[in-house]
C-alpha positions as CSV (number, residue, x, y, z in Angstrom):
1,M,10.7,5.8,1.9
2,K,8.3,3.2,3.8
3,K,7.5,-0.1,1.7
4,I,4.4,-1.7,2.6
5,A,2.8,-5.0,0.9
6,I,-0.8,-5.7,1.9
7,Y,-2.0,-9.5,1.2
8,G,-5.5,-10.8,1.8
9,K,-7.7,-13.2,-0.2
10,G,-9.7,-12.2,-3.2
11,G,-13.1,-10.2,-2.1
12,I,-11.8,-9.8,1.2
13,G,-11.6,-5.6,1.1
14,K,-8.1,-5.5,0.6
15,S,-8.3,-3.1,-2.5
16,T,-10.7,-1.1,-0.9
17,T,-8.6,-0.7,2.5
18,V,-5.1,-0.1,0.3
19,S,-7.1,3.0,-1.4
20,N,-8.5,4.8,1.7
21,V,-5.1,4.2,3.6
22,A,-3.6,5.6,0.6
23,A,-6.1,8.2,0.4
24,A,-5.7,9.2,3.9
25,L,-1.5,9.3,4.1
26,A,-2.1,11.7,1.0
27,L,-4.2,14.0,2.7
28,D,-1.9,13.9,5.5
29,G,0.8,15.6,2.9
30,Y,2.5,12.3,2.2
31,K,3.4,11.3,-1.5
32,V,1.7,7.9,-2.4
33,M,2.1,5.3,-5.1
34,Q,-0.1,2.6,-4.9
35,I,1.1,-0.5,-7.0
36,G,-1.9,-3.1,-7.7
37,C,-0.3,-6.4,-7.8
38,D,-3.9,-8.3,-8.7
39,P,-4.9,-9.8,-12.5
40,K,-7.9,-8.3,-12.1
41,A,-6.3,-4.5,-12.2
42,D,-8.9,-2.9,-10.3
43,S,-7.0,-2.2,-7.0
44,T,-6.8,1.8,-8.0
45,L,-9.9,2.2,-9.1
46,S,-11.5,4.5,-6.4
47,L,-8.4,6.2,-6.4
48,R,-9.0,6.9,-10.4
49,G,-12.6,7.6,-10.1
50,K,-15.6,7.0,-12.9
51,Q,-13.4,10.5,-14.7
52,N,-11.0,7.8,-15.8
53,L,-12.8,4.9,-16.8
54,E,-13.7,4.6,-20.9
55,V,-16.4,3.0,-23.4
56,N,-15.3,-0.3,-23.8
57,S,-16.4,-1.3,-27.6
58,E,-14.7,-4.5,-27.7
59,D,-16.9,-6.3,-25.0
60,P,-20.7,-5.1,-24.9
61,R,-21.1,-7.0,-21.5
62,D,-18.5,-4.8,-19.7
63,K,-19.8,-1.3,-20.8
64,Y,-17.0,0.5,-19.0
65,R,-13.2,-0.4,-18.3
66,P,-10.3,1.7,-16.7
67,K,-8.1,3.7,-18.9
68,I,-4.6,3.0,-17.3
69,K,-2.9,0.5,-19.3
70,T,-1.6,-2.3,-17.0
71,V,1.9,-3.2,-17.2
72,L,1.9,-6.4,-18.4
73,E,-0.3,-5.1,-21.2
74,L,2.2,-2.4,-22.2
75,I,4.5,-5.0,-22.6
76,R,3.0,-7.1,-24.8
77,E,1.5,-4.3,-27.0
78,R,5.2,-2.5,-27.2
79,G,7.9,-4.1,-25.8
80,N,10.0,-2.1,-24.1
81,D,9.0,1.2,-26.3
82,F,6.9,2.9,-23.2
83,T,7.6,5.6,-20.8
84,L,6.9,5.6,-16.8
85,E,4.1,8.1,-17.8
86,D,2.0,5.3,-19.4
87,M,2.2,2.8,-16.4
88,A,1.2,5.4,-13.9
89,I,-1.8,7.6,-13.6
90,E,-2.1,10.4,-10.8
91,G,-5.4,9.5,-8.6
92,A,-7.1,11.2,-6.2
93,F,-4.8,13.6,-3.9
94,G,-1.8,13.4,-6.1
95,V,-1.6,9.2,-5.5
96,I,0.3,7.6,-8.3
97,C,-1.7,4.7,-9.2
98,V,0.1,1.9,-10.9
99,E,-1.6,-1.5,-12.0
100,A,0.3,-4.7,-13.0
101,G,-2.0,-6.8,-14.7
102,G,-2.2,-10.3,-15.5
103,P,-1.8,-12.8,-18.5
104,A,-5.4,-13.5,-21.1
105,P,-7.7,-15.6,-19.3
106,G,-6.3,-19.4,-19.1
107,V,-2.8,-18.3,-20.6
108,G,0.5,-17.8,-18.6
109,C,1.1,-17.2,-15.3
110,A,-0.9,-14.4,-13.2
111,G,2.3,-13.8,-11.3
112,R,4.2,-12.5,-14.3
113,G,2.6,-9.5,-14.0
114,I,3.9,-8.8,-10.5
115,I,7.4,-9.6,-11.6
116,A,7.2,-7.3,-14.6
117,A,5.4,-4.4,-12.8
118,L,7.9,-4.2,-10.2
119,D,11.4,-4.8,-12.9
120,K,9.9,-2.1,-15.3
121,L,9.0,0.4,-12.3
122,K,13.0,0.2,-11.0
123,E,14.2,0.3,-14.4
124,K,11.9,3.5,-15.7
125,G,13.0,5.1,-12.5
126,A,9.8,5.1,-10.9
127,Y,11.3,5.6,-7.1
128,E,13.6,8.6,-8.1
129,I,11.2,10.1,-10.3
130,Y,8.0,10.4,-8.1
131,K,9.8,10.3,-4.9
132,P,7.1,8.7,-2.9
133,D,7.2,9.0,0.6
134,I,5.2,5.4,1.1
135,V,4.9,2.5,-1.6
136,L,1.9,0.6,-1.0
137,Y,1.7,-2.9,-2.6
138,D,-2.0,-4.9,-3.2
139,V,-1.5,-8.1,-3.6
140,L,-3.7,-10.9,-3.9
141,G,-2.9,-13.4,-1.5
142,D,-5.0,-16.8,-2.3
143,V,-1.5,-18.1,-3.2
144,V,1.3,-16.9,-2.3
145,C,4.5,-18.5,-4.8
146,G,6.5,-16.5,-7.7
147,G,5.4,-13.5,-8.5
148,F,2.9,-13.2,-5.6
149,S,5.9,-13.3,-3.4
150,M,7.6,-10.8,-4.7
151,P,6.8,-7.9,-3.4
152,M,7.9,-9.4,0.3
153,R,11.8,-9.7,-1.6
154,T,14.7,-7.5,-0.2
155,G,14.2,-4.3,-1.7
156,Y,10.5,-4.3,-2.0
157,A,8.4,-4.4,0.8
158,D,9.5,-3.5,4.8
159,K,6.2,-5.0,6.4
160,V,3.8,-7.2,5.4
161,Y,0.1,-6.9,6.6
162,I,-2.6,-9.0,6.3
163,I,-5.9,-8.9,6.0
164,T,-8.7,-10.9,7.2
165,S,-12.2,-11.5,8.5
166,G,-13.0,-14.4,10.9
167,E,-14.7,-16.2,8.1
168,N,-12.7,-20.0,7.5
169,M,-11.3,-19.3,3.9
170,A,-10.0,-16.0,5.0
171,I,-8.4,-17.4,8.3
172,H,-7.0,-20.2,5.8
173,A,-5.5,-18.0,3.5
174,A,-4.1,-15.4,6.2
175,A,-2.4,-18.6,7.9
176,N,-0.7,-19.1,4.4
177,I,0.4,-15.7,4.0
178,A,2.0,-15.4,7.4
179,M,3.8,-18.9,6.7
180,A,5.4,-17.6,3.8
181,V,6.2,-14.3,5.5
182,Q,7.9,-16.8,8.3
183,G,9.3,-18.8,5.8
184,F,11.4,-15.9,4.2
185,K,12.6,-14.3,7.3
186,E,15.9,-16.2,6.8
187,K,16.5,-14.3,3.7
188,G,16.1,-11.1,4.9
189,Y,12.4,-10.3,3.3
190,A,9.8,-8.5,4.6
191,T,8.8,-8.8,8.1
192,L,5.4,-9.4,9.2
193,G,3.7,-5.9,10.4
194,G,0.5,-7.7,11.8
195,L,-3.0,-8.1,11.1
196,I,-6.3,-6.1,10.0
197,L,-9.4,-7.0,10.9
198,N,-11.8,-6.3,8.3
199,H,-15.4,-7.5,9.7
200,R,-17.7,-9.7,8.7
201,D,-20.3,-9.9,11.4
202,V,-19.3,-13.6,11.6
203,K,-19.5,-16.4,15.0
204,L,-16.4,-15.6,17.1
205,E,-14.8,-13.5,14.8
206,N,-12.6,-11.4,17.3
207,E,-11.5,-14.5,19.0
208,K,-10.2,-16.3,15.5
209,V,-8.2,-13.6,14.4
210,M,-7.1,-12.9,17.8
211,E,-6.1,-16.6,18.0
212,L,-4.4,-16.4,14.8
213,A,-2.2,-13.3,15.6
214,K,-0.8,-15.1,18.8
215,D,0.1,-18.3,16.4
216,F,2.2,-16.0,14.5
217,E,3.4,-13.8,17.3
218,T,1.8,-10.8,15.9
219,E,-0.9,-8.3,16.8
220,I,-4.2,-7.1,15.4
221,V,-2.9,-3.4,13.8
222,G,-6.5,-2.4,13.2
223,E,-9.9,-3.1,12.6
224,L,-12.6,-2.0,10.3
225,S,-16.6,-2.3,10.4
226,R,-18.7,-3.8,8.5
227,S,-20.5,-0.5,6.9
228,E,-22.9,0.4,4.0
229,T,-20.4,3.5,3.7
230,V,-18.1,1.5,1.8
231,W,-20.0,0.8,-0.7
232,E,-21.6,4.0,-1.1
233,A,-18.3,5.1,-1.9
234,E,-17.4,2.4,-4.3
235,E,-20.7,3.4,-6.3
236,L,-20.0,7.0,-6.7
237,G,-16.3,5.5,-8.0
238,K,-14.5,7.3,-4.8
239,T,-12.6,6.0,-1.4
240,V,-14.8,6.7,1.5
241,V,-12.2,9.1,2.8
242,E,-13.1,11.4,-0.3
243,A,-16.7,10.5,-0.6
244,F,-17.8,10.6,2.9
245,P,-14.7,12.4,4.9
246,E,-16.6,13.2,8.1
247,S,-17.9,9.3,8.3
248,S,-16.7,7.3,11.3
249,M,-15.4,4.8,8.4
250,A,-13.4,7.3,7.1
251,E,-12.4,8.1,10.7
252,E,-11.3,4.0,11.0
253,Y,-9.4,4.2,7.7
254,R,-7.3,7.3,8.7
255,K,-6.4,5.7,12.3
256,L,-5.2,2.6,10.5
257,A,-3.3,4.4,8.2
258,E,-1.3,6.0,11.1
259,R,-1.0,2.5,12.2
260,L,0.7,1.3,9.6
261,I,3.5,3.8,9.3
262,C,4.0,4.3,12.8
């Protein structure tokens, strides 16, 4: 079983990338589990599609919400009285989708959902029951402490990949994540597998990301173009790999998926 954690700052295209990689791997015949480690609980949305949305009667400003219950919601509502099937939904191409979730706004630690999710998945026997070939952790990387560092720890991810663009805030976040990985090296935690350049077409983008890779003695393992196809697929509630399988963007995701597991 390969276990891969993909980190990046909020808004960098991390969940989109992870979901497309998951879809590409599943289409190649792998059993894939994707675990969303972001309080927004939207990591797996494009794998679950619009058919997995329900009318949100509690908040008219937010017409629809995902049917999936986050792990933290289940714990708050039921304690330990829930099953593995309550935590997970089978998405497109059989990808097993789990969302850690987070606390109510302004209350508690956002990292707690990640710790709870990973602990509960182990406790409920997820890896033995689903038998995934590949586990993908989609982790918010603006802050790398507490629960957000959990997927790096021994027994969880084997490799960490960092998504970045050439934008200054993305580079800054990527450097912080890379430093955290280096700091945990002595403990036998996950190692840095490389950087994924998600192009925003800013000035000197390639040069900046290449310099970052050099600083941390790693490499750029894949590049993704800035493309309208991504937004078009998201409007359909699907991954690019599912909605536009013949597109050049889908091919980029397939190549990235191959690289991450080689």
